[in-house]
N, C-alpha and C positions, 0 to 999 in steps of 0.2 A: 442562710445567711444577709443576703439580699432583703427579703422583708421587714425583719428588725426597723430598718429606715423611713418605709415604707408607712408605714403603721400612728409614728407619728402625726404625719404629715394630712397622711387621712382624716387623723380624729381631728385635728386641726383647722381644716378642710368641712369638714363636717357640722365644727362648734359652729365654725362663722354662716356656713348657710342657715342654721339652726335661728341662731342672730338676729339675722334678714329679715325669714321670716316671724319672727316677733315684731321686729320696729315694723312691719307691714298690716299685720293686727293691730297694733296702737295706733298705724294711724288711720288704717281704717274704723275703727273705736274713738280717736278722734276727732275726724270729718263726721259721724254720726253727730259727735257734738257740736261741731258748729256749722252745720249745716240743715236748720229748723224744716221744717214744711214751710210751705208758702202761707198758708193760716196761723199758722206760729207765730212765721214774720211779723203777718198782721197785726195779728192779736195784741204784740209789742210798740206797734209804731201805730196804727191807729187810734184815732181820738172817738172815746164812746162815749156817747149821751149822756151821762149817767143821769138828768133828769127826765130821760125822754119818757111821753104818757105812755100809758098800754094802750094798745088800738083796740084791744080785744077785751071781755070783761074777765076772762081767767087770763093769763100768760101765755102765746101762744105765738103764731107764724106773725111776721114782722118783729115782734118784741126783743126785747135788749138781751145781751146777755146777764148783765148784770141781775133783773127781777127773772126771770130763771134758776140762778144762783137762790133769791133769795125767797122766791116760789118754791122751785123740788128739790131743793137740797142739795151735796154735794155732789157737783160732777165729777162719775164714775169714769170716766172718759179720757180723752185729751184735748185741747185746742180745734180741731178739724170735726170731729165729733163729738162731739156731749154725750152724755150717756144719763139720765136721773131719771131715778127709784127703779134700779136693777137697770131690766133693760127695756121696761118697759116705753120710756122713751128718746128716742136717738133725736140732735138734734144739728144741724147743719149750718155753722152761722158765716156771714160774710158781712166783710165792716159791723161787725160786733152785732148785726143782727141776724135771728131765725131767718132763715130764706129755707129750707127744707127742715123740716117734721114727722116724724114716726110715728107710731102709736100702736107695739102689741096686745092688745088688748089680752091676749091669752096668759101674759104676764103682769093685769094690771093688782097690783101691790094690795089693795083693796079688794078683792076679789071679783068674781063675776058679774056684767055689767049687758043685759036686755041690745038690742039693736036700738032699741029706743033711747034707751040712758045713752049708749055712746055715741050719737046722731046727735043729743043733745051735748054732750060733753064735747065731742068738736067743734059745736057752733059753735061756745061759747070760747071755745082758743081762736077764731079768725077774727078777723075787725068788723068792726061794730058796724060800718057803713059798707058793709058785703050784700052785692046785688046777686043771687042765680041768675046764670048765661045760661045755660044750657047745661042737661042733666043725660045722661046714655048708657048704656050700658058696651062693656064692651066686646069687640064681635070677635074677638080670638080668645077669650077669658068670659063667658056665664057669670061666672063667679065675683065679676069686678067691674063695681057701678063707680062710673065720675061723672064730678060736678065742676064745673066751670065758671068761679067767680071771677066781678070787679070790685074794689074798694078803692076809694080814693086816696084814702089817710094813708094805704097800703102804699100806693103809687109816687106821695110824695114822701113818705119816709125812709125809700131806698132808692141807690140808682136805677139809672134807663136801662147800665148794666146787669145788673143782677135780674132781671125778665128774658136773659139771655135772647134777644128782639122781636120780644111778644111785646105787646102793651102794657106799659109800661101799671100797675095796679089791680092785674090781670092772676090769678093763681087757680090752683086745682086741686081739688080734693078727690083722694082715690080712696076706695072702701075693696077691701077683697075678702074673701075669708077660704080659710085650707079644710082639705079632706074632715080634718078633726070639728072645726068650727070656727075657729080663733078668727078672729077680725085682726086685719088689720089696715091703719089708716094712714096715708102719707097725704103730707099736708103742703107742698114745692110751687115756688113763683112760677109763673107762666100759663101757657094752654097743656093740657095734656094731651090732646092729638090735634098736630098742627094740618090735618086732612077737614 
């Protein structure tokens, strides 16, 4: 008999606890909506150079987000890492300019490319005034070639902080092949090897 008054009280407590959990979930969802990533905040608060001149023969390293959208279509990624042409091109922006680009030639939408075509493709997407400073093979990975460049126009277009302590205008192209022979190219600001 004493069990009957206990049941409504325990049911009320369970209901209250369940309601608290739902409120916590709602708060977490709301926090996700109200706390965008740093790049997303920058995207909405920094001024984009709408009439910026292309640094390269084709849209590439150092060029603005708007040029990428026009040249390569819809961004299928987000504001931090943009994806173009499926998974072929991944672009990281800083102050609306491409500071890191990864090309996955195994996913190139127009089909397979020779090593010579890949090098030409990349050359068209680095600054026109680029000067090769150094070329070497990674000691740890012989399937990886690194090319260090210097570009005055890139140094002027991006902030000094974008080069992370390296001399403004320096950038690196890393070419690597996987076990199936697919080539990946990474273009990024700064030097590839600090040594």
